[in-house]
C-alpha positions as CSV (number, residue, x, y, z in Angstrom):
1,M,0.0,0.0,0.0
2,E,1.5,3.3,-1.1
3,E,1.7,6.1,1.4
4,L,3.0,9.7,1.4
5,L,3.5,11.6,4.6
6,L,3.3,15.3,4.8
7,S,3.7,17.7,7.8
8,T,2.1,21.1,8.1
9,S,1.8,23.8,10.7
10,R,-0.9,23.2,13.2
11,R,-2.5,26.6,12.6
12,D,-2.6,26.4,8.8
13,F,-3.8,22.8,9.2
14,L,-6.8,23.7,11.3
15,K,-7.6,27.1,9.8
16,S,-8.1,25.4,6.4
17,G,-11.4,23.9,7.8
18,S,-10.5,20.8,5.8
19,A,-7.0,19.5,5.2
20,A,-8.4,17.9,2.1
21,A,-9.4,21.3,0.7
22,A,-5.9,22.6,1.3
23,F,-4.4,19.6,-0.5
24,F,-6.5,19.9,-3.6
25,A,-5.9,23.6,-3.7
26,L,-2.1,22.9,-4.0
27,G,-2.4,21.1,-7.3
28,A,0.9,19.5,-6.6
29,S,1.8,16.3,-8.4
30,P,1.5,13.8,-5.4
31,F,-2.2,14.8,-5.1
32,T,-3.3,14.9,-8.7
33,A,-4.3,11.3,-8.7
34,F,-6.5,11.8,-5.6
35,A,-9.5,13.5,-7.0
36,K,-11.7,14.8,-4.2
37,D,-14.7,12.7,-5.0
38,E,-12.5,9.6,-5.0
39,T,-11.1,9.9,-1.5
40,V,-12.2,9.2,2.0
41,Q,-10.6,11.2,4.8
42,L,-10.0,9.7,8.2
43,T,-8.9,12.0,11.1
44,I,-7.2,10.3,14.0
45,L,-6.8,12.4,17.2
46,H,-4.8,11.0,20.1
47,T,-3.4,11.6,23.6
48,N,-1.1,9.7,25.9
49,D,0.1,9.9,29.5
50,V,-2.5,12.5,30.5
51,H,-1.9,11.6,34.2
52,S,-5.0,13.1,35.7
53,R,-4.2,16.6,34.5
54,I,-7.7,18.0,34.5
55,E,-6.9,21.7,34.7
56,P,-4.1,23.6,32.9
57,F,-0.8,23.7,34.7
58,P,-0.8,26.6,37.3
59,M,0.8,29.9,36.4
60,D,3.8,29.4,38.8
61,G,6.7,30.1,36.5
62,S,7.3,26.5,35.7
63,R,8.1,25.2,32.2
64,N,4.6,24.0,31.5
65,Q,2.7,26.9,33.2
66,G,-0.7,27.6,31.6
67,L,-0.5,24.5,29.3
68,G,-3.1,21.8,28.8
69,G,-6.5,21.6,30.3
70,V,-9.4,19.2,29.6
71,A,-11.9,22.0,28.8
72,R,-9.6,23.3,26.0
73,R,-9.0,19.8,24.7
74,A,-12.7,19.1,24.6
75,A,-13.3,22.4,22.7
76,L,-10.7,21.5,20.1
77,I,-12.0,18.0,19.6
78,K,-15.5,19.4,19.2
79,Q,-14.3,21.9,16.6
80,I,-12.5,19.2,14.6
81,R,-15.5,16.9,14.7
82,A,-17.7,19.7,13.4
83,E,-15.3,20.0,10.4
84,Q,-14.5,16.3,9.7
85,K,-16.9,13.5,9.0
86,N,-14.7,10.5,10.1
87,V,-12.9,11.0,13.4
88,L,-11.3,8.5,15.8
89,L,-10.2,9.7,19.3
90,L,-7.6,7.4,20.9
91,D,-5.5,7.3,24.1
92,A,-2.2,5.4,24.7
93,G,-2.4,4.8,28.4
94,D,-1.5,6.3,31.8
95,V,-4.9,8.0,32.3
96,F,-4.4,7.9,36.1
97,Q,-2.0,9.4,38.6
98,G,-0.4,12.8,38.8
99,T,-2.8,15.3,40.5
100,P,-4.9,15.5,43.6
101,Y,-8.0,14.6,41.4
102,F,-6.7,11.1,41.2
103,N,-5.9,10.9,44.9
104,M,-9.4,12.1,45.8
105,F,-11.6,10.4,43.2
106,G,-9.5,7.4,42.2
107,G,-9.9,8.0,38.4
108,E,-13.6,8.5,38.2
109,L,-13.3,12.0,36.9
110,E,-10.8,11.1,34.3
111,M,-13.0,8.3,32.9
112,K,-16.1,10.5,32.9
113,L,-14.4,13.3,31.1
114,M,-12.9,11.0,28.5
115,S,-16.4,9.5,27.9
116,D,-17.8,13.0,27.6
117,M,-15.1,13.9,25.0
118,G,-16.1,10.8,23.0
119,Y,-13.0,8.7,23.2
120,D,-13.3,5.7,21.0
121,A,-10.7,3.5,22.7
122,G,-7.7,3.5,24.9
123,T,-5.0,1.1,26.2
124,M,-3.7,0.6,29.8
125,G,-0.5,2.1,31.1
126,N,1.5,1.1,34.2
127,H,0.0,3.9,36.3
128,D,-3.5,2.8,35.6
129,F,-2.7,0.0,38.1
130,D,-1.7,2.4,40.9
131,N,-4.9,1.6,42.8
132,G,-4.6,-2.0,41.9
133,I,-6.8,-4.1,39.7
134,A,-9.7,-3.5,42.0
135,G,-9.2,0.3,41.7
136,F,-9.2,0.2,37.9
137,L,-12.3,-2.1,37.8
138,K,-14.1,0.3,40.1
139,Q,-13.7,3.1,37.6
140,L,-14.3,1.1,34.5
141,P,-18.1,1.5,34.5
142,H,-17.5,5.3,34.0
143,A,-15.8,4.6,30.7
144,N,-18.1,4.2,27.7
145,F,-15.2,3.2,25.5
146,P,-13.2,0.0,25.5
147,F,-9.7,-0.6,26.8
148,L,-7.7,-2.6,24.3
149,V,-4.8,-4.8,25.5
150,S,-3.5,-7.8,23.5
151,N,-0.4,-8.8,25.5
152,Y,-1.7,-9.0,29.1
153,D,-3.3,-12.3,30.1
154,F,-6.0,-11.4,32.5
155,N,-7.5,-14.9,32.8
156,N,-6.5,-15.3,36.5
157,T,-7.7,-11.9,37.5
158,D,-10.9,-9.9,38.0
159,L,-10.1,-8.1,34.7
160,K,-10.9,-11.2,32.7
161,G,-13.4,-10.3,30.0
162,K,-13.3,-6.6,30.9
163,T,-10.9,-5.5,28.1
164,Q,-10.6,-6.4,24.5
165,S,-7.6,-7.4,22.4
166,Y,-8.7,-5.3,19.5
167,K,-11.7,-3.4,18.0
168,I,-12.7,-2.6,14.5
169,F,-14.1,0.8,13.6
170,R,-16.0,1.4,10.4
171,K,-15.9,4.9,8.8
172,Q,-17.4,5.6,5.4
173,G,-16.5,2.2,3.9
174,L,-13.2,2.0,5.7
175,K,-12.3,-0.7,8.3
176,I,-9.8,0.5,10.9
177,G,-8.4,-2.1,13.3
178,V,-7.1,-0.9,16.6
179,F,-5.3,-3.0,19.2
180,G,-3.3,-2.3,22.4
181,L,0.1,-3.2,23.9
182,G,1.1,-2.8,27.5
183,I,4.6,-2.5,29.0
184,E,6.0,-5.1,31.3
185,L,4.6,-4.4,34.8
186,A,7.2,-6.2,36.8
187,G,9.7,-3.6,38.2
188,L,7.4,-0.7,37.4
189,V,4.3,-1.7,39.4
190,D,4.0,-3.2,42.9
191,K,3.2,-6.9,42.5
192,K,0.2,-6.6,44.7
193,N,-1.3,-4.0,42.3
194,Y,-1.1,-6.2,39.2
195,G,-1.5,-9.6,40.8
196,D,-1.7,-12.5,38.4
197,I,-1.6,-10.6,35.2
198,V,0.7,-12.4,32.8
199,Y,2.8,-10.2,30.5
200,Q,3.3,-11.7,27.0
201,D,5.9,-10.8,24.4
202,P,4.5,-7.6,22.7
203,I,6.2,-8.2,19.4
204,A,4.8,-11.7,19.1
205,K,1.3,-10.5,20.1
206,A,1.6,-7.5,17.8
207,N,2.4,-9.7,14.8
208,E,-0.4,-12.1,15.7
209,T,-3.0,-9.5,16.2
210,A,-2.0,-7.2,13.3
211,S,-2.1,-10.3,11.0
212,I,-5.6,-11.0,12.1
213,L,-6.7,-7.4,11.5
214,K,-5.0,-7.0,8.1
215,N,-5.1,-10.4,6.5
216,D,-8.1,-12.1,8.0
217,L,-10.4,-9.2,8.7
218,H,-9.1,-7.0,5.8
219,C,-8.7,-3.8,7.6
220,D,-7.7,-0.8,5.5
221,L,-5.6,0.6,8.4
222,V,-4.1,-1.1,11.5
223,I,-3.3,1.0,14.5
224,C,-1.4,-0.1,17.6
225,L,-2.0,1.8,20.9
226,S,1.3,1.2,22.6
227,H,2.4,2.0,26.1
228,L,5.9,0.5,25.5
229,G,7.8,3.8,25.2
230,Y,9.3,5.5,22.1
231,R,12.9,4.4,22.5
232,Y,15.6,3.4,25.0
233,K,19.3,3.4,25.3
234,E,19.2,-0.1,26.8
235,N,18.0,-3.2,25.0
236,K,14.3,-2.9,25.8
237,V,11.3,-3.2,23.6
238,S,10.2,0.2,22.3
239,D,7.9,1.6,19.6
240,Q,10.9,1.8,17.3
241,I,11.9,-1.8,17.9
242,L,8.2,-2.8,17.6
243,A,7.9,-1.1,14.2
244,Q,11.1,-2.8,12.9
245,S,10.1,-6.2,14.1
246,T,6.5,-6.5,12.9
247,R,4.3,-6.6,9.9
248,N,0.9,-5.2,9.0
249,I,0.9,-2.2,11.4
250,D,0.3,1.1,9.7
251,L,0.5,3.4,12.8
252,V,1.8,3.1,16.3
253,I,0.4,5.7,18.7
254,G,2.8,5.6,21.6
255,G,3.0,6.6,25.3
256,H,5.0,6.0,28.5
257,T,8.2,8.0,27.7
258,H,6.4,11.4,27.5
259,T,8.1,12.1,24.2
260,F,7.2,15.3,22.5
261,M,7.5,14.4,18.9
262,K,7.4,17.3,16.5
263,A,6.4,15.1,13.6
264,P,5.7,11.3,13.2
265,E,8.6,9.0,12.4
266,D,8.4,6.5,9.6
267,I,10.2,3.2,10.1
268,K,10.5,0.3,7.7
269,N,8.9,-2.9,9.0
270,L,9.9,-6.5,8.3
271,D,8.3,-6.3,4.8
272,G,10.1,-3.0,4.0
273,K,6.8,-1.1,4.3
274,V,6.2,2.0,6.4
275,T,5.1,1.9,10.0
276,T,4.5,5.4,11.4
277,I,5.2,6.2,15.0
278,N,3.7,9.2,16.9
279,Q,3.6,10.4,20.5
280,V,2.5,13.8,21.9
281,G,4.2,14.3,25.2
282,F,2.2,14.1,28.4
283,A,-0.4,15.8,30.6
284,G,-2.8,16.6,27.8
285,I,-0.6,19.5,26.7
286,N,-1.0,18.5,23.1
287,L,-3.5,16.7,20.9
288,G,-2.0,14.7,18.1
289,R,-3.7,14.7,14.8
290,L,-3.1,12.6,11.7
291,D,-5.3,12.8,8.6
292,Y,-5.3,9.9,6.2
293,F,-6.7,10.2,2.7
294,F,-7.6,6.9,1.1
295,Q,-8.1,6.7,-2.7
296,K,-11.1,4.5,-3.4
297,G,-10.4,1.2,-5.0
298,T,-6.6,1.5,-5.2
299,G,-5.4,1.0,-1.6
300,K,-3.2,4.1,-1.9
301,K,-3.2,6.6,0.9
302,I,-1.7,10.0,1.9
303,M,-1.2,11.1,5.5
304,T,-0.5,14.5,7.0
305,A,0.2,15.2,10.6
306,A,0.0,18.1,13.1
307,V,0.7,18.7,16.8
308,C,-2.1,20.8,18.3
309,P,-1.2,22.5,21.6
310,V,-4.5,22.7,23.4
311,H,-3.8,26.0,25.2
312,E,-4.1,27.8,21.8
313,Y,-7.8,26.9,21.7
314,S,-10.6,28.6,23.7
315,A,-12.7,26.4,26.1
316,V,-15.7,28.7,25.6
């Protein structure tokens, strides 16, 4: 499947009202084959490691003062949904822990707000176990979206049957397969908090799940929500290694390392095809946006990306 990646300024990207309109206005050769009436646009919005940051950072002179805020993020998401027909909103884990809101309410507020914003799916990060399996289960009824985890075996825990390995979303004739990968909990999380969860090799599970989604279920796009981390100096599985060591994954939306990527990174997978990696920092400071344009009947697609700092958008 042929793919072209473009980056654009976040302001120009959003001011256009439609990224597609901006593309077709360019008249540049990469887009001439993509007549407007022959394309389907898919907009993917994503966050990671929000860590219970409900309000903007306080104006205390710190590096992040005034940044973030759920109300602003919600306003931005609402604006994009008003402009775009096909939107998926995804999260790559560590919803919990980091502010007094979590200490007081145990994650209830975070789940309710994500539900109100219309999240379509998320995966679990290590801090989502900070109140144990029971603590996560207590808040799960407040989430009206699924948590996707393919490499944790929950069979001997109370989380059995409470998550999904993957989910397929249908948008204007497209099939988008989304699955999740969690980081190894041993050494990061107290054993009493994750109990009898069995960690399974993320690369093996990714290859297995992505093959099902792409080859058996014929998804047009396969997305991995990863809480493995972007990259490490030591020999440890990361999103970069995952991309290099797998097949059939089009996009990895990452978390855990709080990496502020200015643009997505393209990595060649085992078949020499492109797997794109993206991550947008932490604390809800940024909303990631990727727009895919699929040419009907050919399998070709174009993708453009933007980082949207939520403090630039009014919550009113």
